All heavy atoms as a GROMACS GRO file, in nm:
protein
  607
    1MET      N    1   0.084  -0.116   0.000
    1MET     CA    2   0.000   0.000   0.000
    1MET      C    3   0.089   0.124   0.000
    1MET      O    4   0.184   0.131   0.077
    1MET     CB    5  -0.088   0.000   0.126
    1MET     CG    6  -0.167   0.124   0.140
    1MET     SD    7  -0.258   0.148   0.295
    1MET     CE    8  -0.309  -0.011   0.340
    2PRO      N    9   0.059   0.221  -0.083
    2PRO     CA   10   0.141   0.343  -0.087
    2PRO      C   11   0.120   0.431   0.038
    2PRO      O   12   0.010   0.439   0.089
    2PRO     CB   13   0.092   0.416  -0.211
    2PRO     CG   14   0.004   0.323  -0.285
    2PRO     CD   15  -0.038   0.216  -0.189
    3TRP      N   16   0.227   0.493   0.081
    3TRP     CA   17   0.224   0.582   0.197
    3TRP      C   18   0.286   0.717   0.161
    3TRP      O   19   0.369   0.726   0.069
    3TRP     CB   20   0.302   0.521   0.313
    3TRP     CG   21   0.232   0.406   0.375
    3TRP    CD1   22   0.230   0.277   0.329
    3TRP    CD2   23   0.150   0.407   0.490
    3TRP    NE1   24   0.153   0.198   0.411
    3TRP    CE2   25   0.103   0.276   0.511
    3TRP    CE3   26   0.112   0.507   0.580
    3TRP    CZ2   27   0.020   0.243   0.617
    3TRP    CZ3   28   0.031   0.472   0.686
    3TRP    CH2   29  -0.015   0.342   0.703
    4GLN      N   30   0.247   0.820   0.236
    4GLN     CA   31   0.298   0.955   0.210
    4GLN      C   32   0.314   1.028   0.343
    4GLN      O   33   0.228   1.017   0.431
    4GLN     CB   34   0.200   1.032   0.122
    4GLN     CG   35   0.245   1.172   0.086
    4GLN     CD   36   0.142   1.244   0.002
    4GLN    OE1   37   0.027   1.256   0.042
    4GLN    NE2   38   0.183   1.289  -0.114
    5TYR      N   39   0.422   1.104   0.354
    5TYR     CA   40   0.445   1.189   0.472
    5TYR      C   41   0.416   1.332   0.433
    5TYR      O   42   0.455   1.378   0.326
    5TYR     CB   43   0.590   1.177   0.521
    5TYR     CG   44   0.623   1.282   0.624
    5TYR    CD1   45   0.567   1.277   0.751
    5TYR    CD2   46   0.707   1.388   0.594
    5TYR    CE1   47   0.596   1.375   0.845
    5TYR    CE2   48   0.737   1.485   0.688
    5TYR     CZ   49   0.680   1.479   0.813
    5TYR     OH   50   0.708   1.575   0.906
    6GLN      N   51   0.347   1.405   0.523
    6GLN     CA   52   0.318   1.546   0.502
    6GLN      C   53   0.347   1.624   0.629
    6GLN      O   54   0.305   1.583   0.737
    6GLN     CB   55   0.172   1.568   0.464
    6GLN     CG   56   0.132   1.504   0.334
    6GLN     CD   57  -0.017   1.520   0.306
    6GLN    OE1   58  -0.098   1.518   0.397
    6GLN    NE2   59  -0.051   1.536   0.180
    7CYS      N   60   0.417   1.735   0.615
    7CYS     CA   61   0.438   1.827   0.726
    7CYS      C   62   0.355   1.951   0.697
    7CYS      O   63   0.384   2.027   0.604
    7CYS     CB   64   0.586   1.864   0.739
    7CYS     SG   65   0.615   1.986   0.871
    8GLY      N   66   0.252   1.971   0.777
    8GLY     CA   67   0.163   2.085   0.757
    8GLY      C   68   0.227   2.217   0.793
    8GLY      O   69   0.189   2.321   0.741
    9VAL      N   70   0.325   2.214   0.882
    9VAL     CA   71   0.394   2.337   0.922
    9VAL      C   72   0.477   2.391   0.806
    9VAL      O   73   0.472   2.511   0.774
    9VAL     CB   74   0.484   2.310   1.045
    9VAL    CG1   75   0.565   2.434   1.080
    9VAL    CG2   76   0.399   2.264   1.164
   10CYS      N   77   0.551   2.303   0.740
   10CYS     CA   78   0.642   2.344   0.631
   10CYS      C   79   0.578   2.331   0.492
   10CYS      O   80   0.638   2.371   0.394
   10CYS     CB   81   0.768   2.259   0.634
   10CYS     SG   82   0.860   2.272   0.787
   11ARG      N   83   0.462   2.269   0.486
   11ARG     CA   84   0.395   2.242   0.358
   11ARG      C   85   0.480   2.152   0.269
   11ARG      O   86   0.490   2.169   0.149
   11ARG     CB   87   0.363   2.372   0.283
   11ARG     CG   88   0.281   2.470   0.362
   11ARG     CD   89   0.136   2.438   0.348
   11ARG     NE   90   0.055   2.542   0.409
   11ARG     CZ   91  -0.045   2.517   0.490
   11ARG    NH1   92  -0.078   2.394   0.518
   11ARG    NH2   93  -0.113   2.614   0.545
   12VAL      N   94   0.543   2.052   0.333
   12VAL     CA   95   0.626   1.955   0.263
   12VAL      C   96   0.550   1.824   0.255
   12VAL      O   97   0.483   1.785   0.351
   12VAL     CB   98   0.760   1.932   0.340
   12VAL    CG1   99   0.837   1.815   0.284
   12VAL    CG2  100   0.843   2.058   0.338
   13GLN      N  101   0.558   1.757   0.140
   13GLN     CA  102   0.500   1.623   0.129
   13GLN      C  103   0.587   1.538   0.038
   13GLN      O  104   0.650   1.588  -0.053
   13GLN     CB  105   0.357   1.626   0.079
   13GLN     CG  106   0.340   1.668  -0.065
   13GLN     CD  107   0.192   1.671  -0.104
   13GLN    OE1  108   0.107   1.697  -0.022
   13GLN    NE2  109   0.164   1.644  -0.230
   14THR      N  110   0.589   1.408   0.068
   14THR     CA  111   0.668   1.316  -0.013
   14THR      C  112   0.581   1.257  -0.123
   14THR      O  113   0.458   1.270  -0.122
   14THR     CB  114   0.720   1.200   0.074
   14THR    OG1  115   0.609   1.125   0.125
   14THR    CG2  116   0.805   1.251   0.188
   15GLU      N  117   0.645   1.192  -0.215
   15GLU     CA  118   0.573   1.113  -0.315
   15GLU      C  119   0.517   0.989  -0.246
   15GLU      O  120   0.562   0.950  -0.140
   15GLU     CB  121   0.670   1.069  -0.428
   15GLU     CG  122   0.730   1.184  -0.507
   15GLU     CD  123   0.626   1.257  -0.589
   15GLU    OE1  124   0.533   1.192  -0.641
   15GLU    OE2  125   0.637   1.381  -0.601
   16TRP      N  126   0.418   0.927  -0.309
   16TRP     CA  127   0.364   0.803  -0.254
   16TRP      C  128   0.468   0.693  -0.271
   16TRP      O  129   0.531   0.682  -0.376
   16TRP     CB  130   0.236   0.764  -0.327
   16TRP     CG  131   0.123   0.856  -0.295
   16TRP    CD1  132   0.081   0.963  -0.369
   16TRP    CD2  133   0.037   0.854  -0.181
   16TRP    NE1  134  -0.024   1.026  -0.309
   16TRP    CE2  135  -0.054   0.961  -0.193
   16TRP    CE3  136   0.028   0.771  -0.070
   16TRP    CZ2  137  -0.152   0.986  -0.098
   16TRP    CZ3  138  -0.070   0.797   0.024
   16TRP    CH2  139  -0.159   0.904   0.010
   17GLY      N  140   0.489   0.614  -0.167
   17GLY     CA  141   0.586   0.507  -0.172
   17GLY      C  142   0.561   0.407  -0.060
   17GLY      O  143   0.450   0.400  -0.006
   18SER      N  144   0.664   0.336  -0.022
   18SER     CA  145   0.648   0.237   0.085
   18SER      C  146   0.633   0.307   0.220
   18SER      O  147   0.671   0.424   0.236
   18SER     CB  148   0.770   0.145   0.089
   18SER     OG  149   0.883   0.217   0.135
   19ARG      N  150   0.578   0.236   0.315
   19ARG     CA  151   0.565   0.293   0.449
   19ARG      C  152   0.702   0.325   0.507
   19ARG      O  153   0.721   0.428   0.572
   19ARG     CB  154   0.489   0.196   0.540
   19ARG     CG  155   0.470   0.252   0.679
   19ARG     CD  156   0.386   0.164   0.766
   19ARG     NE  157   0.365   0.233   0.893
   19ARG     CZ  158   0.257   0.223   0.965
   19ARG    NH1  159   0.159   0.145   0.926
   19ARG    NH2  160   0.246   0.288   1.079
   20GLU      N  161   0.797   0.236   0.484
   20GLU     CA  162   0.932   0.257   0.535
   20GLU      C  163   0.992   0.386   0.478
   20GLU      O  164   1.055   0.464   0.551
   20GLU     CB  165   1.021   0.138   0.500
   20GLU     CG  166   1.161   0.150   0.554
   20GLU     CD  167   1.249   0.030   0.519
   20GLU    OE1  168   1.200  -0.067   0.460
   20GLU    OE2  169   1.368   0.036   0.552
   21ALA      N  170   0.972   0.411   0.349
   21ALA     CA  171   1.026   0.533   0.286
   21ALA      C  172   0.960   0.658   0.346
   21ALA      O  173   1.027   0.759   0.370
   21ALA     CB  174   1.004   0.528   0.135
   22ALA      N  175   0.829   0.651   0.370
   22ALA     CA  176   0.758   0.765   0.429
   22ALA      C  177   0.806   0.790   0.572
   22ALA      O  178   0.825   0.906   0.613
   22ALA     CB  179   0.608   0.741   0.427
   23GLU      N  180   0.828   0.683   0.649
   23GLU     CA  181   0.877   0.698   0.786
   23GLU      C  182   1.020   0.753   0.787
   23GLU      O  183   1.054   0.837   0.871
   23GLU     CB  184   0.871   0.565   0.860
   23GLU     CG  185   0.729   0.524   0.892
   23GLU     CD  186   0.719   0.383   0.951
   23GLU    OE1  187   0.816   0.305   0.943
   23GLU    OE2  188   0.611   0.352   1.005
   24ASP      N  189   1.103   0.708   0.693
   24ASP     CA  190   1.240   0.760   0.682
   24ASP      C  191   1.239   0.909   0.647
   24ASP      O  192   1.316   0.987   0.702
   24ASP     CB  193   1.320   0.683   0.577
   24ASP     CG  194   1.353   0.541   0.621
   24ASP    OD1  195   1.338   0.509   0.741
   24ASP    OD2  196   1.393   0.460   0.533
   25ALA      N  197   1.150   0.947   0.555
   25ALA     CA  198   1.138   1.088   0.516
   25ALA      C  199   1.092   1.172   0.634
   25ALA      O  200   1.140   1.285   0.655
   25ALA     CB  201   1.041   1.103   0.398
   26ARG      N  202   0.999   1.117   0.714
   26ARG     CA  203   0.951   1.188   0.833
   26ARG      C  204   1.066   1.213   0.930
   26ARG      O  205   1.085   1.325   0.979
   26ARG     CB  206   0.840   1.108   0.900
   26ARG     CG  207   0.792   1.170   1.030
   26ARG     CD  208   0.684   1.090   1.096
   26ARG     NE  209   0.730   0.957   1.131
   26ARG     CZ  210   0.652   0.861   1.177
   26ARG    NH1  211   0.522   0.882   1.192
   26ARG    NH2  212   0.701   0.743   1.207
   27SER      N  213   1.145   1.108   0.956
   27SER     CA  214   1.258   1.122   1.050
   27SER      C  215   1.360   1.223   0.999
   27SER      O  216   1.408   1.308   1.076
   27SER     CB  217   1.325   0.986   1.071
   27SER     OG  218   1.236   0.896   1.131
   28ALA      N  219   1.392   1.215   0.871
   28ALA     CA  220   1.490   1.307   0.813
   28ALA      C  221   1.439   1.451   0.816
   28ALA      O  222   1.514   1.544   0.849
   28ALA     CB  223   1.522   1.265   0.670
   29HIS      N  224   1.312   1.470   0.786
   29HIS     CA  225   1.255   1.605   0.786
   29HIS      C  226   1.252   1.663   0.927
   29HIS      O  227   1.287   1.779   0.948
   29HIS     CB  228   1.113   1.605   0.726
   29HIS     CG  229   1.048   1.740   0.733
   29HIS    ND1  230   1.084   1.842   0.647
   29HIS    CD2  231   0.954   1.790   0.816
   29HIS    CE1  232   1.012   1.950   0.677
   29HIS    NE2  233   0.932   1.920   0.779
   30ARG      N  234   1.212   1.580   1.025
   30ARG     CA  235   1.211   1.627   1.163
   30ARG      C  236   1.350   1.673   1.207
   30ARG      O  237   1.365   1.779   1.269
   30ARG     CB  238   1.165   1.516   1.257
   30ARG     CG  239   1.017   1.489   1.254
   30ARG     CD  240   0.986   1.373   1.347
   30ARG     NE  241   0.845   1.342   1.352
   30ARG     CZ  242   0.795   1.237   1.420
   30ARG    NH1  243   0.876   1.157   1.487
   30ARG    NH2  244   0.666   1.215   1.420
   31ALA      N  245   1.450   1.593   1.173
   31ALA     CA  246   1.588   1.626   1.212
   31ALA      C  247   1.636   1.753   1.142
   31ALA      O  248   1.697   1.840   1.206
   31ALA     CB  249   1.681   1.510   1.180
   32ARG      N  250   1.607   1.765   1.013
   32ARG     CA  251   1.658   1.876   0.933
   32ARG      C  252   1.584   2.007   0.962
   32ARG      O  253   1.645   2.111   0.982
   32ARG     CB  254   1.648   1.841   0.784
   32ARG     CG  255   1.701   1.944   0.689
   32ARG     CD  256   1.693   1.901   0.542
   32ARG     NE  257   1.556   1.874   0.502
   32ARG     CZ  258   1.502   1.752   0.481
   32ARG    NH1  259   1.579   1.644   0.495
   32ARG    NH2  260   1.378   1.736   0.446
   33ALA      N  261   1.451   2.002   0.965
   33ALA     CA  262   1.373   2.125   0.970
   33ALA      C  263   1.323   2.162   1.110
   33ALA      O  264   1.289   2.278   1.135
   33ALA     CB  265   1.254   2.114   0.876
   34HIS      N  266   1.318   2.065   1.201
   34HIS     CA  267   1.257   2.091   1.331
   34HIS      C  268   1.348   2.053   1.448
   34HIS      O  269   1.300   2.035   1.560
   34HIS     CB  270   1.124   2.017   1.343
   34HIS     CG  271   1.026   2.055   1.237
   34HIS    ND1  272   0.956   2.174   1.238
   34HIS    CD2  273   0.989   1.991   1.123
   34HIS    CE1  274   0.878   2.180   1.131
   34HIS    NE2  275   0.897   2.070   1.059
   35GLY      N  276   1.476   2.036   1.421
   35GLY     CA  277   1.572   2.005   1.528
   35GLY      C  278   1.543   1.874   1.599
   35GLY      O  279   1.572   1.858   1.716
   36GLY      N  280   1.481   1.779   1.526
   36GLY     CA  281   1.450   1.649   1.584
   36GLY      C  282   1.317   1.645   1.659
   36GLY      O  283   1.275   1.539   1.705
   37LEU      N  284   1.251   1.759   1.671
   37LEU     CA  285   1.122   1.765   1.740
   37LEU      C  286   1.008   1.729   1.645
   37LEU      O  287   1.022   1.736   1.523
   37LEU     CB  288   1.100   1.905   1.797
   37LEU     CG  289   1.205   1.953   1.896
   37LEU    CD1  290   1.178   2.097   1.936
   37LEU    CD2  291   1.208   1.862   2.018
   38ILE      N  292   0.896   1.693   1.703
   38ILE     CA  293   0.778   1.657   1.622
   38ILE      C  294   0.700   1.784   1.591
   38ILE      O  295   0.657   1.855   1.683
   38ILE     CB  296   0.689   1.557   1.699
   38ILE    CG1  297   0.768   1.430   1.729
   38ILE    CG2  298   0.562   1.526   1.619
   38ILE    CD1  299   0.695   1.334   1.823
   39PRO      N  300   0.678   1.815   1.462
   39PRO     CA  301   0.598   1.933   1.428
   39PRO      C  302   0.453   1.917   1.475
   39PRO      O  303   0.403   1.805   1.490
   39PRO     CB  304   0.605   1.942   1.276
   39PRO     CG  305   0.678   1.822   1.229
   39PRO     CD  306   0.726   1.745   1.345
   40THR      N  307   0.387   2.029   1.496
   40THR     CA  308   0.251   2.025   1.548
   40THR      C  309   0.150   1.972   1.447
   40THR      O  310   0.042   1.929   1.485
   40THR     CB  311   0.206   2.166   1.592
   40THR    OG1  312   0.219   2.255   1.481
   40THR    CG2  313   0.290   2.214   1.709
   41ASP      N  314   0.183   1.975   1.320
   41ASP     CA  315   0.087   1.933   1.216
   41ASP      C  316   0.158   1.846   1.113
   41ASP      O  317   0.211   1.896   1.014
   41ASP     CB  318   0.026   2.056   1.150
   41ASP     CG  319  -0.079   2.021   1.045
   41ASP    OD1  320  -0.131   1.908   1.048
   41ASP    OD2  321  -0.110   2.108   0.961
   42GLU      N  322   0.162   1.717   1.138
   42GLU     CA  323   0.221   1.624   1.042
   42GLU      C  324   0.132   1.501   1.031
   42GLU      O  325   0.062   1.464   1.125
   42GLU     CB  326   0.363   1.585   1.079
   42GLU     CG  327   0.374   1.492   1.196
   42GLU     CD  328   0.514   1.437   1.218
   42GLU    OE1  329   0.611   1.481   1.155
   42GLU    OE2  330   0.526   1.346   1.302
   43THR      N  331   0.135   1.439   0.913
   43THR     CA  332   0.057   1.317   0.893
   43THR      C  333   0.138   1.215   0.815
   43THR      O  334   0.220   1.250   0.731
   43THR     CB  335  -0.074   1.345   0.814
   43THR    OG1  336  -0.042   1.406   0.691
   43THR    CG2  337  -0.168   1.433   0.892
   44LEU      N  338   0.112   1.091   0.847
   44LEU     CA  339   0.167   0.977   0.773
   44LEU      C  340   0.044   0.902   0.723
   44LEU      O  341  -0.028   0.841   0.801
   44LEU     CB  342   0.253   0.890   0.864
   44LEU     CG  343   0.335   0.781   0.799
   44LEU    CD1  344   0.437   0.840   0.703
   44LEU    CD2  345   0.405   0.698   0.903
   45THR      N  346   0.019   0.913   0.593
   45THR     CA  347  -0.106   0.865   0.537
   45THR      C  348  -0.084   0.744   0.449
   45THR      O  349   0.004   0.744   0.364
   45THR     CB  350  -0.171   0.976   0.451
   45THR    OG1  351  -0.182   1.094   0.529
   45THR    CG2  352  -0.307   0.935   0.401
   46GLY      N  353  -0.168   0.642   0.469
   46GLY     CA  354  -0.170   0.525   0.382
   46GLY      C  355  -0.285   0.539   0.284
   46GLY      O  356  -0.394   0.582   0.321
   47ASP      N  357  -0.261   0.503   0.159
   47ASP     CA  358  -0.367   0.508   0.057
   47ASP      C  359  -0.463   0.394   0.085
   47ASP      O  360  -0.429   0.277   0.071
   47ASP     CB  361  -0.305   0.495  -0.082
   47ASP     CG  362  -0.408   0.505  -0.192
   47ASP    OD1  363  -0.524   0.538  -0.162
   47ASP    OD2  364  -0.373   0.481  -0.308
   48THR      N  365  -0.585   0.426   0.121
   48THR     CA  366  -0.682   0.325   0.163
   48THR      C  367  -0.764   0.269   0.048
   48THR      O  368  -0.854   0.189   0.069
   48THR     CB  369  -0.777   0.382   0.269
   48THR    OG1  370  -0.843   0.496   0.214
   48THR    CG2  371  -0.703   0.419   0.394
   49ASP      N  372  -0.736   0.308  -0.075
   49ASP     CA  373  -0.813   0.255  -0.188
   49ASP      C  374  -0.805   0.104  -0.194
   49ASP      O  375  -0.903   0.037  -0.223
   49ASP     CB  376  -0.764   0.314  -0.322
   49ASP     CG  377  -0.814   0.456  -0.342
   49ASP    OD1  378  -0.907   0.496  -0.270
   49ASP    OD2  379  -0.759   0.526  -0.429
   50GLU      N  380  -0.687   0.049  -0.168
   50GLU     CA  381  -0.671  -0.097  -0.172
   50GLU      C  382  -0.756  -0.164  -0.064
   50GLU      O  383  -0.815  -0.268  -0.086
   50GLU     CB  384  -0.524  -0.135  -0.155
   50GLU     CG  385  -0.439  -0.096  -0.275
   50GLU     CD  386  -0.294  -0.132  -0.253
   50GLU    OE1  387  -0.263  -0.204  -0.156
   50GLU    OE2  388  -0.211  -0.089  -0.333
   51GLU      N  389  -0.764  -0.102   0.054
   51GLU     CA  390  -0.844  -0.158   0.161
   51GLU      C  391  -0.992  -0.154   0.125
   51GLU      O  392  -1.067  -0.246   0.154
   51GLU     CB  393  -0.820  -0.081   0.290
   51GLU     CG  394  -0.681  -0.102   0.346
   51GLU     CD  395  -0.654  -0.015   0.467
   51GLU    OE1  396  -0.748   0.049   0.517
   51GLU    OE2  397  -0.540  -0.012   0.511
   52LYS      N  398  -1.035  -0.046   0.061
   52LYS     CA  399  -1.175  -0.036   0.019
   52LYS      C  400  -1.207  -0.144  -0.082
   52LYS      O  401  -1.312  -0.206  -0.077
   52LYS     CB  402  -1.202   0.102  -0.042
   52LYS     CG  403  -1.201   0.214   0.059
   52LYS     CD  404  -1.223   0.346  -0.010
   52LYS     CE  405  -1.205   0.462   0.085
   52LYS     NZ  406  -1.212   0.591   0.017
   53GLN      N  407  -1.116  -0.167  -0.177
   53GLN     CA  408  -1.139  -0.270  -0.277
   53GLN      C  409  -1.149  -0.407  -0.211
   53GLN      O  410  -1.232  -0.488  -0.247
   53GLN     CB  411  -1.026  -0.269  -0.380
   53GLN     CG  412  -1.030  -0.149  -0.471
   53GLN     CD  413  -0.909  -0.142  -0.562
   53GLN    OE1  414  -0.820  -0.226  -0.557
   53GLN    NE2  415  -0.905  -0.040  -0.646
   54GLY      N  416  -1.066  -0.434  -0.113
   54GLY     CA  417  -1.072  -0.561  -0.043
   54GLY      C  418  -1.204  -0.580   0.028
   54GLY      O  419  -1.262  -0.688   0.028
   55GLY      N  420  -1.256  -0.474   0.088
   55GLY     CA  421  -1.385  -0.480   0.154
   55GLY      C  422  -1.498  -0.504   0.056
   55GLY      O  423  -1.593  -0.578   0.086
   56GLU      N  424  -1.490  -0.443  -0.060
   56GLU     CA  425  -1.593  -0.462  -0.162
   56GLU      C  426  -1.594  -0.607  -0.211
   56GLU      O  427  -1.700  -0.666  -0.230
   56GLU     CB  428  -1.570  -0.368  -0.280
   56GLU     CG  429  -1.597  -0.222  -0.246
   56GLU     CD  430  -1.555  -0.127  -0.357
   56GLU    OE1  431  -1.507  -0.173  -0.462
   56GLU    OE2  432  -1.571  -0.006  -0.337
   57ILE      N  433  -1.477  -0.663  -0.230
   57ILE     CA  434  -1.467  -0.803  -0.275
   57ILE      C  435  -1.526  -0.896  -0.168
   57ILE      O  436  -1.603  -0.987  -0.200
   57ILE     CB  437  -1.320  -0.839  -0.306
   57ILE    CG1  438  -1.274  -0.764  -0.431
   57ILE    CG2  439  -1.304  -0.990  -0.324
   57ILE    CD1  440  -1.126  -0.774  -0.457
   58LEU      N  441  -1.492  -0.872  -0.042
   58LEU     CA  442  -1.545  -0.954   0.066
   58LEU      C  443  -1.698  -0.944   0.072
   58LEU      O  444  -1.766  -1.045   0.089
   58LEU     CB  445  -1.484  -0.911   0.199
   58LEU     CG  446  -1.523  -0.992   0.322
   58LEU    CD1  447  -1.483  -1.138   0.304
   58LEU    CD2  448  -1.459  -0.934   0.446
   59LEU      N  449  -1.750  -0.825   0.054
   59LEU     CA  450  -1.895  -0.806   0.055
   59LEU      C  451  -1.961  -0.881  -0.060
   59LEU      O  452  -2.067  -0.942  -0.043
   59LEU     CB  453  -1.928  -0.657   0.048
   59LEU     CG  454  -2.075  -0.619   0.064
   59LEU    CD1  455  -2.129  -0.668   0.198
   59LEU    CD2  456  -2.091  -0.469   0.052
   60LYS      N  457  -1.901  -0.879  -0.177
   60LYS     CA  458  -1.956  -0.952  -0.292
   60LYS      C  459  -1.955  -1.103  -0.266
   60LYS      O  460  -2.052  -1.172  -0.297
   60LYS     CB  461  -1.876  -0.920  -0.418
   60LYS     CG  462  -1.901  -0.780  -0.469
   60LYS     CD  463  -1.814  -0.747  -0.589
   60LYS     CE  464  -1.835  -0.604  -0.633
   60LYS     NZ  465  -1.748  -0.564  -0.741
   61ILE      N  466  -1.847  -1.153  -0.211
   61ILE     CA  467  -1.838  -1.296  -0.180
   61ILE      C  468  -1.945  -1.334  -0.078
   61ILE      O  469  -2.014  -1.437  -0.092
   61ILE     CB  470  -1.697  -1.333  -0.128
   61ILE    CG1  471  -1.596  -1.321  -0.242
   61ILE    CG2  472  -1.695  -1.472  -0.068
   61ILE    CD1  473  -1.451  -1.331  -0.198
   62LEU      N  474  -1.963  -1.251   0.023
   62LEU     CA  475  -2.065  -1.276   0.123
   62LEU      C  476  -2.204  -1.275   0.059
   62LEU      O  477  -2.287  -1.361   0.088
   62LEU     CB  478  -2.058  -1.171   0.234
   62LEU     CG  479  -2.157  -1.184   0.348
   62LEU    CD1  480  -2.135  -1.316   0.422
   62LEU    CD2  481  -2.144  -1.068   0.443
   63GLY      N  482  -2.230  -1.180  -0.029
   63GLY     CA  483  -2.359  -1.172  -0.099
   63GLY      C  484  -2.386  -1.296  -0.182
   63GLY      O  485  -2.498  -1.348  -0.184
   64ILE      N  486  -2.285  -1.344  -0.252
   64ILE     CA  487  -2.300  -1.466  -0.333
   64ILE      C  488  -2.330  -1.586  -0.243
   64ILE      O  489  -2.416  -1.668  -0.275
   64ILE     CB  490  -2.174  -1.490  -0.419
   64ILE    CG1  491  -2.165  -1.382  -0.528
   64ILE    CG2  492  -2.175  -1.629  -0.480
   64ILE    CD1  493  -2.034  -1.379  -0.602
   65GLY      N  494  -2.262  -1.593  -0.130
   65GLY     CA  495  -2.288  -1.702  -0.035
   65GLY      C  496  -2.430  -1.699   0.017
   65GLY      O  497  -2.498  -1.803   0.025
   66VAL      N  498  -2.480  -1.581   0.049
   66VAL     CA  499  -2.619  -1.568   0.096
   66VAL      C  500  -2.715  -1.607  -0.015
   66VAL      O  501  -2.814  -1.678   0.008
   66VAL     CB  502  -2.646  -1.424   0.146
   66VAL    CG1  503  -2.795  -1.401   0.169
   66VAL    CG2  504  -2.568  -1.396   0.273
   67LEU      N  505  -2.688  -1.564  -0.137
   67LEU     CA  506  -2.773  -1.598  -0.251
   67LEU      C  507  -2.781  -1.750  -0.270
   67LEU      O  508  -2.890  -1.805  -0.287
   67LEU     CB  509  -2.721  -1.532  -0.378
   67LEU     CG  510  -2.796  -1.562  -0.507
   67LEU    CD1  511  -2.940  -1.509  -0.498
   67LEU    CD2  512  -2.725  -1.503  -0.626
   68PHE      N  513  -2.667  -1.817  -0.264
   68PHE     CA  514  -2.668  -1.963  -0.277
   68PHE      C  515  -2.744  -2.029  -0.162
   68PHE      O  516  -2.816  -2.127  -0.182
   68PHE     CB  517  -2.525  -2.020  -0.285
   68PHE     CG  518  -2.464  -2.008  -0.421
   68PHE    CD1  519  -2.340  -1.946  -0.438
   68PHE    CD2  520  -2.527  -2.059  -0.533
   68PHE    CE1  521  -2.282  -1.935  -0.563
   68PHE    CE2  522  -2.470  -2.050  -0.659
   68PHE     CZ  523  -2.348  -1.987  -0.674
   69GLY      N  524  -2.729  -1.975  -0.042
   69GLY     CA  525  -2.802  -2.029   0.072
   69GLY      C  526  -2.953  -2.014   0.054
   69GLY      O  527  -3.030  -2.107   0.082
   70VAL      N  528  -2.996  -1.900   0.005
   70VAL     CA  529  -3.139  -1.877  -0.020
   70VAL      C  530  -3.189  -1.971  -0.130
   70VAL      O  531  -3.297  -2.031  -0.116
   70VAL     CB  532  -3.165  -1.729  -0.056
   70VAL    CG1  533  -3.306  -1.708  -0.108
   70VAL    CG2  534  -3.138  -1.639   0.064
   71LEU      N  535  -3.113  -1.983  -0.237
   71LEU     CA  536  -3.154  -2.073  -0.346
   71LEU      C  537  -3.163  -2.217  -0.297
   71LEU      O  538  -3.256  -2.290  -0.333
   71LEU     CB  539  -3.058  -2.062  -0.464
   71LEU     CG  540  -3.063  -1.932  -0.543
   71LEU    CD1  541  -2.952  -1.928  -0.647
   71LEU    CD2  542  -3.199  -1.914  -0.608
   72LYS      N  543  -3.069  -2.259  -0.215
   72LYS     CA  544  -3.072  -2.395  -0.160
   72LYS      C  545  -3.197  -2.415  -0.074
   72LYS      O  546  -3.266  -2.515  -0.083
   72LYS     CB  547  -2.946  -2.424  -0.080
   72LYS     CG  548  -2.942  -2.563  -0.022
   72LYS     CD  549  -2.816  -2.587   0.058
   72LYS     CE  550  -2.822  -2.729   0.115
   72LYS     NZ  551  -2.722  -2.752   0.214
   73TRP      N  552  -3.227  -2.318   0.011
   73TRP     CA  553  -3.344  -2.326   0.097
   73TRP      C  554  -3.472  -2.335   0.015
   73TRP      O  555  -3.561  -2.414   0.044
   73TRP     CB  556  -3.348  -2.206   0.190
   73TRP     CG  557  -3.461  -2.213   0.289
   73TRP    CD1  558  -3.459  -2.274   0.409
   73TRP    CD2  559  -3.591  -2.158   0.272
   73TRP    NE1  560  -3.581  -2.260   0.470
   73TRP    CE2  561  -3.665  -2.190   0.388
   73TRP    CE3  562  -3.654  -2.086   0.171
   73TRP    CZ2  563  -3.797  -2.152   0.406
   73TRP    CZ3  564  -3.786  -2.047   0.189
   73TRP    CH2  565  -3.856  -2.082   0.305
   74ILE      N  566  -3.480  -2.252  -0.092
   74ILE     CA  567  -3.600  -2.252  -0.177
   74ILE      C  568  -3.617  -2.388  -0.245
   74ILE      O  569  -3.728  -2.443  -0.247
   74ILE     CB  570  -3.592  -2.139  -0.283
   74ILE    CG1  571  -3.607  -2.003  -0.213
   74ILE    CG2  572  -3.698  -2.156  -0.391
   74ILE    CD1  573  -3.584  -1.884  -0.303
   75THR      N  574  -3.509  -2.444  -0.299
   75THR     CA  575  -3.522  -2.574  -0.370
   75THR      C  576  -3.557  -2.687  -0.274
   75THR      O  577  -3.623  -2.782  -0.312
   75THR     CB  578  -3.392  -2.607  -0.445
   75THR    OG1  579  -3.283  -2.608  -0.355
   75THR    CG2  580  -3.367  -2.509  -0.557
   76GLU      N  581  -3.512  -2.679  -0.150
   76GLU     CA  582  -3.545  -2.783  -0.051
   76GLU      C  583  -3.689  -2.774  -0.001
   76GLU      O  584  -3.746  -2.871   0.044
   76GLU     CB  585  -3.448  -2.776   0.067
   76GLU     CG  586  -3.306  -2.819   0.033
   76GLU     CD  587  -3.212  -2.798   0.149
   76GLU    OE1  588  -3.250  -2.739   0.253
   76GLU    OE2  589  -3.093  -2.837   0.136
   77HIS      N  590  -3.747  -2.658  -0.006
   77HIS     CA  591  -3.879  -2.637   0.050
   77HIS      C  592  -3.989  -2.623  -0.055
   77HIS      O  593  -4.102  -2.585  -0.022
   77HIS     CB  594  -3.879  -2.515   0.143
   77HIS     CG  595  -3.801  -2.540   0.267
   77HIS    ND1  596  -3.665  -2.518   0.274
   77HIS    CD2  597  -3.836  -2.587   0.389
   77HIS    CE1  598  -3.621  -2.549   0.395
   77HIS    NE2  599  -3.726  -2.590   0.467
   78LEU      N  600  -3.962  -2.654  -0.177
   78LEU     CA  601  -4.065  -2.649  -0.282
   78LEU      C  602  -4.117  -2.787  -0.316
   78LEU      O  603  -4.065  -2.888  -0.306
   78LEU     CB  604  -4.010  -2.584  -0.409
   78LEU     CG  605  -3.992  -2.434  -0.403
   78LEU    CD1  606  -3.939  -2.382  -0.536
   78LEU    CD2  607  -4.121  -2.361  -0.370
   0.00000   0.00000   0.00000
């Protein structure tokens, strides 16, 4: 999943990349621009599109399972 570091104080942001790269950029930026201190407005963001897609797939699989269960029940009770 792609990750990005943003410093709201300096208006700095990294490109999307690995979580490790974003964390490394955060550490380097803190050391360089803030004397090693944590800025008051920073975020480490993961792109959640992949998580949303995974949830949609799980929901579809669950829906298909329910549909088959209903069809089985109907055929047994007719």
